[in-house]
N, CA and C atoms as a LAMMPS dump frame, in Angstrom:
ITEM: TIMESTEP
0
ITEM: NUMBER OF ATOMS
270
ITEM: BOX BOUNDS ff ff ff
-5.0000000000000000e+02 5.0000000000000000e+02
-5.0000000000000000e+02 5.0000000000000000e+02
-5.0000000000000000e+02 5.0000000000000000e+02
ITEM: ATOMS id mol type element x y z
1 1 1 N 475.782 -403.559 456.982
2 1 2 C 474.818 -402.827 457.802
3 1 3 C 474.177 -403.784 458.795
4 2 1 N 474.167 -403.416 460.046
5 2 2 C 473.598 -404.248 461.104
6 2 3 C 472.087 -404.045 461.181
7 3 1 N 471.403 -405.086 461.583
8 3 2 C 469.966 -405.009 461.804
9 3 3 C 469.696 -404.235 463.088
10 4 1 N 468.57 -403.53 463.151
11 4 2 C 468.211 -402.757 464.336
12 4 3 C 467.161 -403.526 465.119
13 5 1 N 467.385 -403.646 466.41
14 5 2 C 466.493 -404.379 467.301
15 5 3 C 466.067 -403.451 468.43
16 6 1 N 464.763 -403.264 468.61
17 6 2 C 464.245 -402.411 469.674
18 6 3 C 464.187 -403.193 470.983
19 7 1 N 464.726 -402.602 472.035
20 7 2 C 464.761 -403.256 473.341
21 7 3 C 464.218 -402.318 474.416
22 8 1 N 463.734 -402.916 475.496
23 8 2 C 463.285 -402.161 476.668
24 8 3 C 464.022 -402.706 477.878
25 9 1 N 464.287 -401.839 478.819
26 9 2 C 464.905 -402.264 480.074
27 9 3 C 463.832 -402.931 480.928
28 10 1 N 464.181 -404.038 481.57
29 10 2 C 463.214 -404.706 482.441
30 10 3 C 463.658 -404.568 483.886
31 11 1 N 462.706 -404.231 484.715
32 11 2 C 462.961 -404.021 486.133
33 11 3 C 462.812 -405.32 486.919
34 12 1 N 461.849 -406.154 486.52
35 12 2 C 461.562 -407.393 487.237
36 12 3 C 462.343 -408.542 486.609
37 13 1 N 463.062 -409.294 487.441
38 13 2 C 463.805 -410.444 486.946
39 13 3 C 463.364 -411.678 487.724
40 14 1 N 463.839 -412.815 487.32
41 14 2 C 463.5 -414.053 488
42 14 3 C 462.69 -414.971 487.107
43 15 1 N 462.579 -416.221 487.538
44 15 2 C 461.941 -417.259 486.739
45 15 3 C 460.481 -416.934 486.408
46 16 1 N 459.701 -416.54 487.392
47 16 2 C 458.284 -416.273 487.179
48 16 3 C 458.077 -415.077 486.255
49 17 1 N 458.834 -414.013 486.467
50 17 2 C 458.699 -412.823 485.623
51 17 3 C 459.162 -413.099 484.192
52 18 1 N 460.199 -413.912 484.026
53 18 2 C 460.645 -414.267 482.683
54 18 3 C 459.599 -415.115 481.967
55 19 1 N 458.944 -416 482.691
56 19 2 C 457.878 -416.81 482.1
57 19 3 C 456.725 -415.924 481.645
58 20 1 N 456.391 -414.923 482.453
59 20 2 C 455.33 -413.987 482.073
60 20 3 C 455.721 -413.191 480.825
61 21 1 N 456.991 -412.804 480.743
62 21 2 C 457.476 -412.096 479.555
63 21 3 C 457.305 -412.948 478.312
64 22 1 N 457.73 -414.211 478.385
65 22 2 C 457.634 -415.107 477.225
66 22 3 C 456.184 -415.318 476.808
67 23 1 N 455.284 -415.427 477.775
68 23 2 C 453.861 -415.584 477.456
69 23 3 C 453.293 -414.346 476.781
70 24 1 N 453.905 -413.187 477.033
71 24 2 C 453.462 -411.932 476.42
72 24 3 C 454.129 -411.685 475.066
73 25 1 N 454.922 -412.641 474.57
74 25 2 C 455.549 -412.484 473.26
75 25 3 C 456.868 -411.736 473.299
76 26 1 N 457.515 -411.728 474.451
77 26 2 C 458.805 -411.058 474.588
78 26 3 C 459.848 -412.067 475.041
79 27 1 N 461.119 -411.737 474.859
80 27 2 C 462.22 -412.612 475.245
81 27 3 C 463.101 -411.865 476.238
82 28 1 N 463.416 -412.471 477.388
83 28 2 C 464.359 -411.836 478.31
84 28 3 C 465.772 -411.885 477.744
85 29 1 N 466.536 -410.831 477.995
86 29 2 C 467.901 -410.746 477.486
87 29 3 C 468.764 -409.991 478.485
88 30 1 N 470.077 -410.089 478.297
89 30 2 C 471.014 -409.353 479.13
90 30 3 C 472.086 -408.762 478.218
91 31 1 N 472.53 -407.549 478.535
92 31 2 C 473.59 -406.859 477.804
93 31 3 C 474.743 -406.645 478.763
94 32 1 N 475.935 -407.119 478.383
95 32 2 C 477.1 -406.995 479.261
96 32 3 C 478.36 -406.815 478.421
97 33 1 N 479.477 -406.546 479.118
98 33 2 C 480.774 -406.445 478.469
99 33 3 C 481.333 -405.034 478.453
100 34 1 N 482.579 -404.917 477.975
101 34 2 C 483.275 -403.651 477.808
102 34 3 C 483.444 -402.897 479.129
103 35 1 N 483.535 -403.626 480.239
104 35 2 C 483.764 -402.993 481.53
105 35 3 C 482.596 -402.21 482.077
106 36 1 N 481.427 -402.334 481.478
107 36 2 C 480.247 -401.62 481.959
108 36 3 C 479.334 -402.582 482.708
109 37 1 N 478.419 -402.019 483.467
110 37 2 C 477.484 -402.82 484.239
111 37 3 C 476.486 -403.517 483.317
112 38 1 N 476.07 -404.721 483.684
113 38 2 C 475.118 -405.459 482.853
114 38 3 C 473.718 -404.86 482.994
115 39 1 N 472.926 -405 481.92
116 39 2 C 471.582 -404.437 481.871
117 39 3 C 470.618 -405.546 481.46
118 40 1 N 469.528 -405.709 482.213
119 40 2 C 468.49 -406.678 481.86
120 40 3 C 467.537 -406.032 480.865
121 41 1 N 467.25 -406.745 479.774
122 41 2 C 466.436 -406.205 478.689
123 41 3 C 465.309 -407.163 478.338
124 42 1 N 464.35 -406.643 477.578
125 42 2 C 463.331 -407.486 476.957
126 42 3 C 463.273 -407.143 475.474
127 43 1 N 463.09 -408.187 474.656
128 43 2 C 463.116 -408.06 473.209
129 43 3 C 461.822 -408.647 472.652
130 44 1 N 461.257 -408.034 471.632
131 44 2 C 460.068 -408.562 470.972
132 44 3 C 460.446 -409.85 470.236
133 45 1 N 459.706 -410.922 470.479
134 45 2 C 460.023 -412.221 469.895
135 45 3 C 459.899 -412.208 468.371
136 46 1 N 458.931 -411.483 467.823
137 46 2 C 458.748 -411.432 466.369
138 46 3 C 459.913 -410.721 465.682
139 47 1 N 460.369 -409.609 466.255
140 47 2 C 461.517 -408.892 465.691
141 47 3 C 462.768 -409.762 465.731
142 48 1 N 462.95 -410.462 466.853
143 48 2 C 464.132 -411.29 466.989
144 48 3 C 464.095 -412.477 466.036
145 49 1 N 462.916 -413.045 465.802
146 49 2 C 462.792 -414.166 464.873
147 49 3 C 463.225 -413.763 463.473
148 50 1 N 462.912 -412.546 463.063
149 50 2 C 463.326 -412.068 461.741
150 50 3 C 464.846 -411.961 461.644
151 51 1 N 465.479 -411.533 462.71
152 51 2 C 466.941 -411.416 462.719
153 51 3 C 467.592 -412.797 462.691
154 52 1 N 467.026 -413.742 463.423
155 52 2 C 467.574 -415.098 463.438
156 52 3 C 467.427 -415.746 462.061
157 53 1 N 466.304 -415.506 461.389
158 53 2 C 466.098 -416.065 460.042
159 53 3 C 467.166 -415.581 459.065
160 54 1 N 467.612 -414.335 459.229
161 54 2 C 468.632 -413.772 458.34
162 54 3 C 470.046 -414.107 458.787
163 55 1 N 470.173 -414.869 459.888
164 55 2 C 471.47 -415.31 460.423
165 55 3 C 472.424 -414.143 460.701
166 56 1 N 471.888 -413.09 461.311
167 56 2 C 472.668 -411.906 461.648
168 56 3 C 473.283 -412.098 463.033
169 57 1 N 474.565 -411.811 463.18
170 57 2 C 475.24 -411.889 464.482
171 57 3 C 475.433 -410.507 465.101
172 58 1 N 475.714 -409.506 464.266
173 58 2 C 475.927 -408.142 464.745
174 58 3 C 474.61 -407.383 464.673
175 59 1 N 474.227 -406.796 465.803
176 59 2 C 472.933 -406.135 465.906
177 59 3 C 473.14 -404.74 466.479
178 60 1 N 472.342 -403.809 466.042
179 60 2 C 472.321 -402.447 466.585
180 60 3 C 471.095 -402.348 467.487
181 61 1 N 471.303 -402.001 468.753
182 61 2 C 470.198 -401.88 469.696
183 61 3 C 469.653 -400.461 469.698
184 62 1 N 468.336 -400.347 469.795
185 62 2 C 467.667 -399.052 469.899
186 62 3 C 466.659 -399.151 471.035
187 63 1 N 466.406 -398.055 471.686
188 63 2 C 465.459 -398.041 472.802
189 63 3 C 466.165 -397.668 474.087
190 64 1 N 465.917 -398.425 475.16
191 64 2 C 466.515 -398.13 476.458
192 64 3 C 468.017 -398.392 476.478
193 65 1 N 468.509 -399.292 475.634
194 65 2 C 469.947 -399.551 475.501
195 65 3 C 470.297 -399.356 474.03
196 66 1 N 471.384 -398.655 473.768
197 66 2 C 471.753 -398.393 472.379
198 66 3 C 473.189 -398.821 472.129
199 67 1 N 473.503 -398.985 470.863
200 67 2 C 474.861 -399.311 470.481
201 67 3 C 474.942 -400.609 469.699
202 68 1 N 476.121 -400.863 469.151
203 68 2 C 476.368 -402.075 468.382
204 68 3 C 476.755 -403.204 469.331
205 69 1 N 476.147 -404.362 469.146
206 69 2 C 476.408 -405.517 469.993
207 69 3 C 476.524 -406.776 469.13
208 70 1 N 477.037 -407.816 469.758
209 70 2 C 477.123 -409.132 469.135
210 70 3 C 476.252 -410.08 469.955
211 71 1 N 475.492 -410.926 469.267
212 71 2 C 474.727 -411.94 469.987
213 71 3 C 475.698 -413.01 470.444
214 72 1 N 475.923 -413.101 471.737
215 72 2 C 476.921 -414.014 472.277
216 72 3 C 476.352 -415.406 472.502
217 73 1 N 475.113 -415.468 472.983
218 73 2 C 474.507 -416.762 473.266
219 73 3 C 472.997 -416.655 473.123
220 74 1 N 472.405 -417.683 472.533
221 74 2 C 470.954 -417.786 472.433
222 74 3 C 470.572 -419.107 473.079
223 75 1 N 469.71 -419.058 474.085
224 75 2 C 469.273 -420.268 474.767
225 75 3 C 467.888 -420.647 474.25
226 76 1 N 467.764 -421.884 473.758
227 76 2 C 466.522 -422.397 473.184
228 76 3 C 465.85 -423.334 474.177
229 77 1 N 464.551 -423.587 473.969
230 77 2 C 463.859 -424.569 474.797
231 77 3 C 464.343 -425.974 474.446
232 78 1 N 463.846 -426.977 475.124
233 78 2 C 464.299 -428.349 474.966
234 78 3 C 464.175 -428.838 473.526
235 79 1 N 463.135 -428.428 472.829
236 79 2 C 462.88 -428.905 471.471
237 79 3 C 463.467 -428 470.399
238 80 1 N 464.088 -426.908 470.791
239 80 2 C 464.711 -425.99 469.843
240 80 3 C 463.723 -425.174 469.042
241 81 1 N 462.555 -424.926 469.605
242 81 2 C 461.517 -424.2 468.885
243 81 3 C 461.404 -422.742 469.305
244 82 1 N 461.573 -422.467 470.593
245 82 2 C 461.408 -421.107 471.101
246 82 3 C 462.668 -420.643 471.813
247 83 1 N 462.979 -419.364 471.632
248 83 2 C 464.13 -418.769 472.305
249 83 3 C 463.742 -418.468 473.746
250 84 1 N 464.579 -418.893 474.691
251 84 2 C 464.312 -418.677 476.106
252 84 3 C 465.041 -417.457 476.653
253 85 1 N 466.256 -417.17 476.137
254 85 2 C 467.063 -416.074 476.67
255 85 3 C 468.144 -415.708 475.655
256 86 1 N 468.552 -414.437 475.642
257 86 2 C 469.581 -413.949 474.729
258 86 3 C 470.648 -413.217 475.533
259 87 1 N 471.91 -413.435 475.196
260 87 2 C 473.018 -412.686 475.769
261 87 3 C 473.609 -411.798 474.674
262 88 1 N 473.645 -410.499 474.924
263 88 2 C 474.277 -409.543 474.018
264 88 3 C 475.596 -409.093 474.63
265 89 1 N 476.612 -408.942 473.812
266 89 2 C 477.94 -408.528 474.268
267 89 3 C 478.313 -407.225 473.573
268 90 1 N 478.725 -406.214 474.365
269 90 2 C 479.108 -404.929 473.803
270 90 3 C 480.39 -405.042 473.024
């Protein structure tokens, strides 16, 4: 059984907007693959931390984007303490 992660679509992209997201306790993410257009998302940092602790790779998305996905890449800060960005693959 895959873990469920609630996501929201984000309209604003770019370095400054992503920094504001992280300060608000959210993580910028992108969903791509399977011949469909990519979607910019935001994920709650606390929910994602629980999934990372359980070492789950397959995730079920709920919210503005739905479906089963695989975490393709997780980008961490320089010290490996905070997640900076997530790539989801359909």
